[in-house]
VEXSESE-867151 format. One record per residue (C-alpha): residue in one letter; residue number from 1; x, y negated, z. Coordinates in steps of 0.25 Angstrom, whole numbers, always signed. Each point is the difference from the previous one (the first is absolute). Example, Ala and Ser with C-alpha at 12.3 -4.5 7.8 and 13.67 -1.06 7.14 Angstrom:
residues 2
<pt markol="a" vexlo="1" x="+49" y="+18" z="+31"/>
<pt markol="s" vexlo="2" x="+6" y="-14" z="-2"/>
This chain:
residues 377
<pt markol="m" vexlo="1" x="+26" y="-3" z="+24"/>
<pt markol="g" vexlo="2" x="+10" y="+10" z="+0"/>
<pt markol="r" vexlo="3" x="+12" y="-9" z="+3"/>
<pt markol="a" vexlo="4" x="-7" y="-7" z="+12"/>
<pt markol="g" vexlo="5" x="+5" y="+1" z="+14"/>
<pt markol="n" vexlo="6" x="+15" y="-2" z="-2"/>
<pt markol="g" vexlo="7" x="+2" y="-15" z="-2"/>
<pt markol="p" vexlo="8" x="+0" y="-13" z="+6"/>
<pt markol="a" vexlo="9" x="-12" y="-6" z="-6"/>
<pt markol="s" vexlo="10" x="-15" y="+1" z="+5"/>
<pt markol="l" vexlo="11" x="-12" y="+3" z="-8"/>
<pt markol="i" vexlo="12" x="-9" y="-12" z="+5"/>
<pt markol="g" vexlo="13" x="-11" y="+5" z="+10"/>
<pt markol="t" vexlo="14" x="+6" y="+14" z="+2"/>
<pt markol="r" vexlo="15" x="+11" y="+6" z="+8"/>
<pt markol="v" vexlo="16" x="+6" y="+5" z="-13"/>
<pt markol="r" vexlo="17" x="+15" y="-3" z="-3"/>
<pt markol="a" vexlo="18" x="+6" y="+1" z="-13"/>
<pt markol="s" vexlo="19" x="+11" y="-6" z="-9"/>
<pt markol="a" vexlo="20" x="-1" y="-15" z="-3"/>
<pt markol="a" vexlo="21" x="-3" y="+4" z="-15"/>
<pt markol="e" vexlo="22" x="-11" y="+10" z="+4"/>
<pt markol="a" vexlo="23" x="-6" y="-10" z="+11"/>
<pt markol="a" vexlo="24" x="+0" y="-11" z="-10"/>
<pt markol="f" vexlo="25" x="-8" y="+9" z="-10"/>
<pt markol="a" vexlo="26" x="-10" y="+4" z="+10"/>
<pt markol="n" vexlo="27" x="-2" y="-14" z="+6"/>
<pt markol="a" vexlo="28" x="-2" y="-6" z="-14"/>
<pt markol="v" vexlo="29" x="-10" y="+10" z="-4"/>
<pt markol="l" vexlo="30" x="-8" y="-3" z="+13"/>
<pt markol="g" vexlo="31" x="+1" y="-15" z="-2"/>
<pt markol="h" vexlo="32" x="-6" y="+2" z="-14"/>
<pt markol="g" vexlo="33" x="-11" y="+9" z="+6"/>
<pt markol="l" vexlo="34" x="-12" y="-10" z="+1"/>
<pt markol="v" vexlo="35" x="+4" y="-8" z="-13"/>
<pt markol="r" vexlo="36" x="+0" y="-12" z="+9"/>
<pt markol="e" vexlo="37" x="+14" y="-4" z="-1"/>
<pt markol="d" vexlo="38" x="+7" y="-14" z="-3"/>
<pt markol="m" vexlo="39" x="+0" y="-4" z="-15"/>
<pt markol="h" vexlo="40" x="+9" y="-9" z="-8"/>
<pt markol="t" vexlo="41" x="-8" y="-3" z="-13"/>
<pt markol="g" vexlo="42" x="+11" y="-5" z="-9"/>
<pt markol="s" vexlo="43" x="+7" y="+14" z="+1"/>
<pt markol="v" vexlo="44" x="-13" y="+8" z="+2"/>
<pt markol="s" vexlo="45" x="+7" y="+6" z="+11"/>
<pt markol="h" vexlo="46" x="-2" y="+5" z="+15"/>
<pt markol="l" vexlo="47" x="+14" y="-3" z="+5"/>
<pt markol="g" vexlo="48" x="-3" y="+0" z="+15"/>
<pt markol="i" vexlo="49" x="-3" y="+15" z="+0"/>
<pt markol="v" vexlo="50" x="+14" y="+3" z="-6"/>
<pt markol="i" vexlo="51" x="+9" y="-10" z="+6"/>
<pt markol="f" vexlo="52" x="-5" y="+1" z="+15"/>
<pt markol="p" vexlo="53" x="+0" y="+15" z="+1"/>
<pt markol="t" vexlo="54" x="+14" y="+0" z="-6"/>
<pt markol="l" vexlo="55" x="+5" y="-11" z="+9"/>
<pt markol="l" vexlo="56" x="-6" y="+7" z="+13"/>
<pt markol="a" vexlo="57" x="+6" y="+14" z="-4"/>
<pt markol="l" vexlo="58" x="+14" y="-6" z="-2"/>
<pt markol="a" vexlo="59" x="-1" y="-8" z="+13"/>
<pt markol="q" vexlo="60" x="-2" y="+12" z="+8"/>
<pt markol="s" vexlo="61" x="+14" y="+5" z="-4"/>
<pt markol="r" vexlo="62" x="+7" y="-12" z="+6"/>
<pt markol="k" vexlo="63" x="-2" y="-12" z="+8"/>
<pt markol="v" vexlo="64" x="-7" y="-11" z="-9"/>
<pt markol="s" vexlo="65" x="-4" y="-14" z="+5"/>
<pt markol="g" vexlo="66" x="-13" y="-6" z="-3"/>
<pt markol="l" vexlo="67" x="+6" y="-11" z="-8"/>
<pt markol="d" vexlo="68" x="+7" y="+9" z="-9"/>
<pt markol="f" vexlo="69" x="-12" y="+8" z="-2"/>
<pt markol="i" vexlo="70" x="-8" y="-12" z="-4"/>
<pt markol="r" vexlo="71" x="+11" y="-5" z="-10"/>
<pt markol="g" vexlo="72" x="+1" y="+14" z="-6"/>
<pt markol="a" vexlo="73" x="-15" y="+0" z="-2"/>
<pt markol="v" vexlo="74" x="-1" y="-14" z="-6"/>
<pt markol="c" vexlo="75" x="+12" y="+3" z="-10"/>
<pt markol="g" vexlo="76" x="-7" y="+13" z="-4"/>
<pt markol="y" vexlo="77" x="-13" y="-7" z="-3"/>
<pt markol="e" vexlo="78" x="+7" y="-10" z="-8"/>
<pt markol="v" vexlo="79" x="+8" y="+10" z="-9"/>
<pt markol="g" vexlo="80" x="-12" y="+10" z="-2"/>
<pt markol="a" vexlo="81" x="-10" y="-11" z="-3"/>
<pt markol="s" vexlo="82" x="+9" y="-8" z="-9"/>
<pt markol="v" vexlo="83" x="+4" y="+12" z="-8"/>
<pt markol="g" vexlo="84" x="-15" y="+4" z="+0"/>
<pt markol="r" vexlo="85" x="-5" y="-13" z="-5"/>
<pt markol="a" vexlo="86" x="+10" y="+2" z="-12"/>
<pt markol="l" vexlo="87" x="-4" y="+14" z="-3"/>
<pt markol="m" vexlo="88" x="-15" y="+2" z="+2"/>
<pt markol="d" vexlo="89" x="-9" y="-4" z="-11"/>
<pt markol="q" vexlo="90" x="-13" y="+7" z="-4"/>
<pt markol="e" vexlo="91" x="+8" y="+10" z="-9"/>
<pt markol="t" vexlo="92" x="+10" y="+4" z="+10"/>
<pt markol="v" vexlo="93" x="-11" y="+2" z="+11"/>
<pt markol="r" vexlo="94" x="-8" y="+9" z="-9"/>
<pt markol="i" vexlo="95" x="+11" y="+10" z="+1"/>
<pt markol="f" vexlo="96" x="+9" y="-3" z="+12"/>
<pt markol="r" vexlo="97" x="-4" y="-2" z="+15"/>
<pt markol="p" vexlo="98" x="+6" y="-13" z="+3"/>
<pt markol="t" vexlo="99" x="+3" y="+3" z="+15"/>
<pt markol="g" vexlo="100" x="+7" y="+12" z="-5"/>
<pt markol="i" vexlo="101" x="+10" y="-9" z="-7"/>
<pt markol="t" vexlo="102" x="+1" y="-12" z="+9"/>
<pt markol="g" vexlo="103" x="-1" y="+7" z="+13"/>
<pt markol="p" vexlo="104" x="+13" y="+8" z="+0"/>
<pt markol="l" vexlo="105" x="+7" y="-13" z="-5"/>
<pt markol="g" vexlo="106" x="-5" y="-9" z="+10"/>
<pt markol="a" vexlo="107" x="+2" y="+10" z="+12"/>
<pt markol="a" vexlo="108" x="+14" y="+3" z="-4"/>
<pt markol="v" vexlo="109" x="+4" y="-14" z="+0"/>
<pt markol="a" vexlo="110" x="-8" y="-2" z="+13"/>
<pt markol="g" vexlo="111" x="+8" y="+12" z="+6"/>
<pt markol="s" vexlo="112" x="+13" y="-5" z="-5"/>
<pt markol="r" vexlo="113" x="-2" y="-14" z="+6"/>
<pt markol="m" vexlo="114" x="-5" y="+5" z="+13"/>
<pt markol="l" vexlo="115" x="+12" y="+9" z="+2"/>
<pt markol="g" vexlo="116" x="+10" y="-11" z="-4"/>
<pt markol="f" vexlo="117" x="+5" y="+7" z="-13"/>
<pt markol="t" vexlo="118" x="+12" y="-7" z="-8"/>
<pt markol="e" vexlo="119" x="-4" y="-5" z="-14"/>
<pt markol="d" vexlo="120" x="+5" y="+12" z="-7"/>
<pt markol="a" vexlo="121" x="-7" y="+10" z="+9"/>
<pt markol="g" vexlo="122" x="-13" y="-8" z="-1"/>
<pt markol="v" vexlo="123" x="+1" y="+0" z="-15"/>
<pt markol="s" vexlo="124" x="+2" y="+15" z="+0"/>
<pt markol="a" vexlo="125" x="-12" y="+2" z="+9"/>
<pt markol="l" vexlo="126" x="-8" y="-8" z="-10"/>
<pt markol="g" vexlo="127" x="+6" y="+7" z="-12"/>
<pt markol="l" vexlo="128" x="-3" y="+14" z="+6"/>
<pt markol="a" vexlo="129" x="-14" y="-4" z="+3"/>
<pt markol="a" vexlo="130" x="-2" y="-5" z="-14"/>
<pt markol="n" vexlo="131" x="+3" y="+15" z="-4"/>
<pt markol="a" vexlo="132" x="-11" y="+5" z="+9"/>
<pt markol="t" vexlo="133" x="-12" y="-9" z="-4"/>
<pt markol="v" vexlo="134" x="-13" y="+2" z="-7"/>
<pt markol="g" vexlo="135" x="-13" y="+7" z="+2"/>
<pt markol="l" vexlo="136" x="-11" y="+2" z="-10"/>
<pt markol="n" vexlo="137" x="-14" y="-6" z="-1"/>
<pt markol="e" vexlo="138" x="-7" y="+13" z="-4"/>
<pt markol="w" vexlo="139" x="-7" y="+2" z="+13"/>
<pt markol="p" vexlo="140" x="-11" y="-10" z="+0"/>
<pt markol="a" vexlo="141" x="-9" y="+7" z="-10"/>
<pt markol="s" vexlo="142" x="-1" y="+12" z="+10"/>
<pt markol="g" vexlo="143" x="+2" y="-7" z="+13"/>
<pt markol="a" vexlo="144" x="+12" y="+9" z="+2"/>
<pt markol="d" vexlo="145" x="+10" y="-1" z="+12"/>
<pt markol="d" vexlo="146" x="+12" y="-4" z="-8"/>
<pt markol="m" vexlo="147" x="-2" y="-15" z="+3"/>
<pt markol="f" vexlo="148" x="+2" y="+2" z="+15"/>
<pt markol="f" vexlo="149" x="+13" y="+8" z="-2"/>
<pt markol="h" vexlo="150" x="+6" y="-11" z="-9"/>
<pt markol="a" vexlo="151" x="+2" y="-8" z="+12"/>
<pt markol="g" vexlo="152" x="+7" y="+12" z="+7"/>
<pt markol="f" vexlo="153" x="+9" y="+3" z="-11"/>
<pt markol="a" vexlo="154" x="+4" y="-15" z="-1"/>
<pt markol="a" vexlo="155" x="+3" y="-1" z="+15"/>
<pt markol="r" vexlo="156" x="+8" y="+14" z="+0"/>
<pt markol="n" vexlo="157" x="+8" y="-4" z="-12"/>
<pt markol="a" vexlo="158" x="+3" y="-14" z="+5"/>
<pt markol="v" vexlo="159" x="+5" y="+6" z="+13"/>
<pt markol="t" vexlo="160" x="+9" y="+10" z="-7"/>
<pt markol="a" vexlo="161" x="+5" y="-11" z="-9"/>
<pt markol="v" vexlo="162" x="+4" y="-8" z="+12"/>
<pt markol="e" vexlo="163" x="+7" y="+12" z="+7"/>
<pt markol="l" vexlo="164" x="+7" y="+4" z="-13"/>
<pt markol="a" vexlo="165" x="+5" y="-14" z="-2"/>
<pt markol="e" vexlo="166" x="+5" y="-1" z="+15"/>
<pt markol="l" vexlo="167" x="+8" y="+13" z="-2"/>
<pt markol="g" vexlo="168" x="+7" y="-6" z="-12"/>
<pt markol="a" vexlo="169" x="-8" y="+5" z="-12"/>
<pt markol="f" vexlo="170" x="+2" y="-10" z="-12"/>
<pt markol="a" vexlo="171" x="-12" y="-3" z="-9"/>
<pt markol="s" vexlo="172" x="+0" y="-8" z="-13"/>
<pt markol="e" vexlo="173" x="+0" y="-15" z="+2"/>
<pt markol="t" vexlo="174" x="-9" y="+0" z="-13"/>
<pt markol="a" vexlo="175" x="-10" y="+10" z="+5"/>
<pt markol="l" vexlo="176" x="-11" y="-11" z="-2"/>
<pt markol="d" vexlo="177" x="+4" y="-8" z="-12"/>
<pt markol="g" vexlo="178" x="+10" y="+9" z="-8"/>
<pt markol="a" vexlo="179" x="-3" y="+6" z="-14"/>
<pt markol="a" vexlo="180" x="-5" y="+12" z="+7"/>
<pt markol="g" vexlo="181" x="-5" y="-6" z="+13"/>
<pt markol="l" vexlo="182" x="-14" y="-1" z="+6"/>
<pt markol="f" vexlo="183" x="-4" y="-12" z="-8"/>
<pt markol="a" vexlo="184" x="+4" y="+8" z="-13"/>
<pt markol="a" vexlo="185" x="-7" y="+12" z="+5"/>
<pt markol="v" vexlo="186" x="-14" y="-7" z="+0"/>
<pt markol="r" vexlo="187" x="+3" y="-8" z="-12"/>
<pt markol="r" vexlo="188" x="+1" y="-13" z="+7"/>
<pt markol="t" vexlo="189" x="+14" y="-5" z="-3"/>
<pt markol="h" vexlo="190" x="-5" y="-13" z="-5"/>
<pt markol="r" vexlo="191" x="-5" y="-3" z="+15"/>
<pt markol="i" vexlo="192" x="+13" y="+2" z="+7"/>
<pt markol="t" vexlo="193" x="+2" y="-15" z="+1"/>
<pt markol="a" vexlo="194" x="-13" y="-2" z="+7"/>
<pt markol="v" vexlo="195" x="+5" y="+7" z="+12"/>
<pt markol="t" vexlo="196" x="+4" y="-12" z="+9"/>
<pt markol="p" vexlo="197" x="-1" y="+3" z="+15"/>
<pt markol="f" vexlo="198" x="+2" y="-11" z="+10"/>
<pt markol="a" vexlo="199" x="-2" y="-10" z="-11"/>
<pt markol="g" vexlo="200" x="-13" y="-7" z="+6"/>
<pt markol="n" vexlo="201" x="-9" y="+4" z="+11"/>
<pt markol="l" vexlo="202" x="+2" y="+13" z="+7"/>
<pt markol="e" vexlo="203" x="-7" y="+11" z="-7"/>
<pt markol="i" vexlo="204" x="-5" y="+6" z="+14"/>
<pt markol="f" vexlo="205" x="-9" y="-13" z="+1"/>
<pt markol="s" vexlo="206" x="-8" y="+5" z="-12"/>
<pt markol="v" vexlo="207" x="-3" y="+13" z="+7"/>
<pt markol="y" vexlo="208" x="-15" y="+2" z="+5"/>
<pt markol="h" vexlo="209" x="-7" y="+10" z="+8"/>
<pt markol="k" vexlo="210" x="-12" y="+7" z="-6"/>
<pt markol="p" vexlo="211" x="-14" y="-3" z="+6"/>
<pt markol="a" vexlo="212" x="-6" y="+12" z="-6"/>
<pt markol="p" vexlo="213" x="+6" y="+14" z="+1"/>
<pt markol="a" vexlo="214" x="+0" y="+2" z="-16"/>
<pt markol="c" vexlo="215" x="+8" y="-4" z="-12"/>
<pt markol="n" vexlo="216" x="+6" y="-14" z="-1"/>
<pt markol="y" vexlo="217" x="-8" y="-3" z="-12"/>
<pt markol="a" vexlo="218" x="-13" y="+3" z="+7"/>
<pt markol="q" vexlo="219" x="+2" y="-10" z="+12"/>
<pt markol="t" vexlo="220" x="-6" y="-13" z="-6"/>
<pt markol="a" vexlo="221" x="-11" y="+7" z="-6"/>
<pt markol="c" vexlo="222" x="-4" y="+7" z="+13"/>
<pt markol="q" vexlo="223" x="+1" y="-13" z="+7"/>
<pt markol="a" vexlo="224" x="-9" y="-7" z="-10"/>
<pt markol="a" vexlo="225" x="-10" y="+12" z="+1"/>
<pt markol="l" vexlo="226" x="-1" y="-2" z="+15"/>
<pt markol="a" vexlo="227" x="-2" y="-15" z="-1"/>
<pt markol="i" vexlo="228" x="-13" y="+3" z="-9"/>
<pt markol="g" vexlo="229" x="-7" y="+7" z="+12"/>
<pt markol="v" vexlo="230" x="-13" y="+5" z="-6"/>
<pt markol="n" vexlo="231" x="-7" y="+13" z="+2"/>
<pt markol="s" vexlo="232" x="+6" y="+10" z="-11"/>
<pt markol="e" vexlo="233" x="-14" y="+6" z="-3"/>
<pt markol="d" vexlo="234" x="-3" y="-14" z="-6"/>
<pt markol="i" vexlo="235" x="+11" y="+1" z="-10"/>
<pt markol="t" vexlo="236" x="-2" y="+4" z="-14"/>
<pt markol="g" vexlo="237" x="+13" y="-4" z="-7"/>
<pt markol="v" vexlo="238" x="+14" y="-3" z="+5"/>
<pt markol="q" vexlo="239" x="+11" y="-8" z="-9"/>
<pt markol="i" vexlo="240" x="+14" y="+0" z="+5"/>
<pt markol="k" vexlo="241" x="+10" y="-10" z="-6"/>
<pt markol="c" vexlo="242" x="+15" y="+1" z="+3"/>
<pt markol="s" vexlo="243" x="+14" y="-1" z="-6"/>
<pt markol="a" vexlo="244" x="+5" y="+9" z="-11"/>
<pt markol="a" vexlo="245" x="+11" y="+5" z="+9"/>
<pt markol="a" vexlo="246" x="-12" y="+5" z="+10"/>
<pt markol="i" vexlo="247" x="-8" y="+7" z="-12"/>
<pt markol="n" vexlo="248" x="+13" y="+7" z="-6"/>
<pt markol="y" vexlo="249" x="+6" y="+5" z="+13"/>
<pt markol="p" vexlo="250" x="-2" y="+16" z="+0"/>
<pt markol="g" vexlo="251" x="-12" y="+4" z="+7"/>
<pt markol="c" vexlo="252" x="-6" y="-14" z="+2"/>
<pt markol="n" vexlo="253" x="-10" y="+0" z="-11"/>
<pt markol="a" vexlo="254" x="-5" y="+14" z="+3"/>
<pt markol="p" vexlo="255" x="-15" y="+1" z="+2"/>
<pt markol="g" vexlo="256" x="+0" y="+15" z="+5"/>
<pt markol="p" vexlo="257" x="-4" y="+10" z="+3"/>
<pt markol="f" vexlo="258" x="+9" y="+0" z="+13"/>
<pt markol="q" vexlo="259" x="+5" y="+13" z="+6"/>
<pt markol="r" vexlo="260" x="+10" y="-6" z="+9"/>
<pt markol="i" vexlo="261" x="+1" y="-12" z="+9"/>
<pt markol="l" vexlo="262" x="+12" y="-5" z="-7"/>
<pt markol="q" vexlo="263" x="-7" y="-1" z="-13"/>
<pt markol="a" vexlo="264" x="-11" y="-9" z="+7"/>
<pt markol="k" vexlo="265" x="+11" y="-9" z="+7"/>
<pt markol="m" vexlo="266" x="+6" y="-2" z="-14"/>
<pt markol="s" vexlo="267" x="-13" y="-3" z="-7"/>
<pt markol="i" vexlo="268" x="-5" y="-15" z="-1"/>
<pt markol="h" vexlo="269" x="-14" y="+6" z="-3"/>
<pt markol="f" vexlo="270" x="-1" y="+9" z="+12"/>
<pt markol="c" vexlo="271" x="+7" y="-11" z="+10"/>
<pt markol="v" vexlo="272" x="-11" y="-10" z="-4"/>
<pt markol="a" vexlo="273" x="-11" y="+9" z="-1"/>
<pt markol="a" vexlo="274" x="+3" y="+5" z="+14"/>
<pt markol="t" vexlo="275" x="+2" y="-14" z="+6"/>
<pt markol="l" vexlo="276" x="-14" y="-4" z="-6"/>
<pt markol="a" vexlo="277" x="-7" y="+13" z="+5"/>
<pt markol="r" vexlo="278" x="+6" y="-1" z="+14"/>
<pt markol="r" vexlo="279" x="+2" y="-15" z="+1"/>
<pt markol="s" vexlo="280" x="+14" y="+3" z="+7"/>
<pt markol="i" vexlo="281" x="+14" y="+3" z="-4"/>
<pt markol="e" vexlo="282" x="+4" y="+12" z="+8"/>
<pt markol="e" vexlo="283" x="+8" y="+13" z="-1"/>
<pt markol="s" vexlo="284" x="-13" y="+7" z="+1"/>
<pt markol="n" vexlo="285" x="-5" y="-5" z="-13"/>
<pt markol="y" vexlo="286" x="+9" y="+9" z="-8"/>
<pt markol="r" vexlo="287" x="-5" y="+13" z="+6"/>
<pt markol="l" vexlo="288" x="-13" y="-2" z="-6"/>
<pt markol="l" vexlo="289" x="+3" y="+6" z="-14"/>
<pt markol="d" vexlo="290" x="-13" y="+6" z="-2"/>
<pt markol="d" vexlo="291" x="-9" y="-12" z="+6"/>
<pt markol="p" vexlo="292" x="-11" y="-2" z="-10"/>
<pt markol="e" vexlo="293" x="-1" y="-15" z="+2"/>
<pt markol="i" vexlo="294" x="+14" y="-2" z="-3"/>
<pt markol="a" vexlo="295" x="-1" y="+9" z="-12"/>
<pt markol="r" vexlo="296" x="-12" y="-8" z="-5"/>
<pt markol="l" vexlo="297" x="+7" y="-13" z="+2"/>
<pt markol="i" vexlo="298" x="+12" y="+5" z="-8"/>
<pt markol="s" vexlo="299" x="-9" y="+4" z="-11"/>
<pt markol="v" vexlo="300" x="-5" y="-14" z="-2"/>
<pt markol="t" vexlo="301" x="+14" y="-6" z="+1"/>
<pt markol="k" vexlo="302" x="+8" y="-7" z="-11"/>
<pt markol="l" vexlo="303" x="+15" y="-4" z="+2"/>
<pt markol="e" vexlo="304" x="+6" y="-10" z="-9"/>
<pt markol="e" vexlo="305" x="+12" y="-9" z="-2"/>
<pt markol="d" vexlo="306" x="-1" y="-15" z="+4"/>
<pt markol="p" vexlo="307" x="+11" y="-8" z="-8"/>
<pt markol="d" vexlo="308" x="+2" y="-10" z="+12"/>
<pt markol="f" vexlo="309" x="+3" y="+11" z="+10"/>
<pt markol="t" vexlo="310" x="+9" y="+7" z="-10"/>
<pt markol="h" vexlo="311" x="+8" y="-13" z="-2"/>
<pt markol="a" vexlo="312" x="+1" y="-3" z="+15"/>
<pt markol="y" vexlo="313" x="+5" y="+14" z="+3"/>
<pt markol="p" vexlo="314" x="+9" y="+3" z="+7"/>
<pt markol="g" vexlo="315" x="+0" y="-13" z="+7"/>
<pt markol="a" vexlo="316" x="-14" y="+2" z="+4"/>
<pt markol="q" vexlo="317" x="-9" y="+12" z="-1"/>
<pt markol="g" vexlo="318" x="-14" y="-5" z="-3"/>
<pt markol="s" vexlo="319" x="-13" y="+7" z="-2"/>
<pt markol="e" vexlo="320" x="-15" y="-2" z="-2"/>
<pt markol="v" vexlo="321" x="-11" y="+9" z="+4"/>
<pt markol="i" vexlo="322" x="-14" y="-3" z="-6"/>
<pt markol="v" vexlo="323" x="-12" y="+7" z="+4"/>
<pt markol="t" vexlo="324" x="-14" y="+0" z="-7"/>
<pt markol="l" vexlo="325" x="-12" y="+3" z="+9"/>
<pt markol="r" vexlo="326" x="-13" y="+7" z="-2"/>
<pt markol="n" vexlo="327" x="-7" y="-14" z="+0"/>
<pt markol="g" vexlo="328" x="+9" y="-5" z="-11"/>
<pt markol="k" vexlo="329" x="+8" y="-9" z="+9"/>
<pt markol="v" vexlo="330" x="+15" y="+0" z="-3"/>
<pt markol="l" vexlo="331" x="+10" y="-1" z="+12"/>
<pt markol="r" vexlo="332" x="+15" y="-2" z="-2"/>
<pt markol="q" vexlo="333" x="+12" y="-2" z="+8"/>
<pt markol="r" vexlo="334" x="+13" y="-5" z="-6"/>
<pt markol="m" vexlo="335" x="+13" y="+0" z="+7"/>
<pt markol="r" vexlo="336" x="+13" y="-6" z="-6"/>
<pt markol="d" vexlo="337" x="+9" y="+9" z="+9"/>
<pt markol="l" vexlo="338" x="-2" y="+11" z="+11"/>
<pt markol="v" vexlo="339" x="+0" y="-4" z="+15"/>
<pt markol="p" vexlo="340" x="+11" y="+8" z="+6"/>
<pt markol="a" vexlo="341" x="-2" y="+7" z="+14"/>
<pt markol="t" vexlo="342" x="+4" y="-9" z="+11"/>
<pt markol="p" vexlo="343" x="+11" y="+3" z="+10"/>
<pt markol="d" vexlo="344" x="-12" y="+2" z="+10"/>
<pt markol="q" vexlo="345" x="-7" y="+9" z="-9"/>
<pt markol="i" vexlo="346" x="+13" y="+8" z="-2"/>
<pt markol="r" vexlo="347" x="+2" y="+1" z="+15"/>
<pt markol="a" vexlo="348" x="-14" y="+4" z="+2"/>
<pt markol="r" vexlo="349" x="+2" y="+12" z="-10"/>
<pt markol="f" vexlo="350" x="+13" y="+4" z="+7"/>
<pt markol="r" vexlo="351" x="-7" y="+0" z="+14"/>
<pt markol="s" vexlo="352" x="-11" y="+9" z="-5"/>
<pt markol="a" vexlo="353" x="+10" y="+10" z="-6"/>
<pt markol="a" vexlo="354" x="+11" y="+0" z="+11"/>
<pt markol="g" vexlo="355" x="-4" y="+4" z="+14"/>
<pt markol="a" vexlo="356" x="+11" y="-7" z="+7"/>
<pt markol="a" vexlo="357" x="+1" y="-12" z="-9"/>
<pt markol="k" vexlo="358" x="+4" y="-11" z="+10"/>
<pt markol="p" vexlo="359" x="+14" y="+5" z="+3"/>
<pt markol="i" vexlo="360" x="+3" y="+1" z="-15"/>
<pt markol="e" vexlo="361" x="-6" y="-14" z="-3"/>
<pt markol="e" vexlo="362" x="+9" y="-6" z="+11"/>
<pt markol="i" vexlo="363" x="+12" y="+6" z="-6"/>
<pt markol="v" vexlo="364" x="-3" y="-4" z="-14"/>
<pt markol="d" vexlo="365" x="-4" y="-14" z="+5"/>
<pt markol="q" vexlo="366" x="+14" y="-2" z="+6"/>
<pt markol="l" vexlo="367" x="+7" y="+8" z="-11"/>
<pt markol="d" vexlo="368" x="+10" y="-11" z="-3"/>
<pt markol="q" vexlo="369" x="+5" y="+1" z="+14"/>
<pt markol="a" vexlo="370" x="+1" y="+16" z="+0"/>
<pt markol="e" vexlo="371" x="+14" y="+6" z="+2"/>
<pt markol="d" vexlo="372" x="-4" y="+14" z="-4"/>
<pt markol="v" vexlo="373" x="-11" y="+1" z="-11"/>
<pt markol="g" vexlo="374" x="+0" y="+15" z="+2"/>
<pt markol="s" vexlo="375" x="-8" y="-1" z="+12"/>
<pt markol="i" vexlo="376" x="-12" y="-4" z="-8"/>
<pt markol="v" vexlo="377" x="-2" y="+14" z="-5"/>
């Protein structure tokens, strides 16, 4: 990064310093790297990988309390998720990457709240962020890297929007709902009134952490496949039932061939076949692009919509995996919804990835009492 080395913010895990915007970009991309981030299903968004890099970068440029950090994050999730619930349907997500739209909005609101902006400054930050949204969903077919950088662009743009608003830049108050605003741009003006933040349970409570390092829509199917627990060599047929949202999201209904790991992580066919073949849900599954047993299972796999799962979505993400064995026996595992990764599982994953995990965990556990959040980075 050519601009690294001259700023107040840190690239996590390195000694590199950069501007707040560039650090937020890098840390957001890193946070998206394993495709194992948090998920808000209603907005089809990974808000955490944008909001937290934004807040951490801004918190290194001045003293920010833990409570203000938390309040900012909650407000960011609320706005990003609420707008996303209104905007994201099957037609929208075929073209636009949801996190590329909801991320800048949520993170700009989060930063504005954390830094104690006036109402006018906060509105301007949100309006500027609305002008810096979007990301295209063309990448899944080839497994291209665009996806990872969507989070980086979103975080960088959010930081820039916050910094500009703090300097006095004035943005349109109708950048979201105006005649030429964001909702009009994606042809969803009829959904403006559906944006109702803080109208009920906080949106952040609808966020879950993925159990599998793969696409959101493959999670339940992977868990169902794991629960079947038979030797894959005995399987002659696989049927996967899921919602229309899962089938129609770009890359999810791809049977291969697979040249890149990201293609495999998006494909429900590959995710289920690898789980059945390996009898595990692990990152290593997705490196077996040429595995003959996984390829065989994919060749006998059919993916189809279940109307009950479609009706329940996004409140629940159901899936059913049905396998036929060589002896004619049929085994099935039907799950009404996925089982999120537990706090203990999330901590275990963090500890395996971070060398000195304990001091960081202690800071996070007492975040509400922290006087200077910048020390985390």
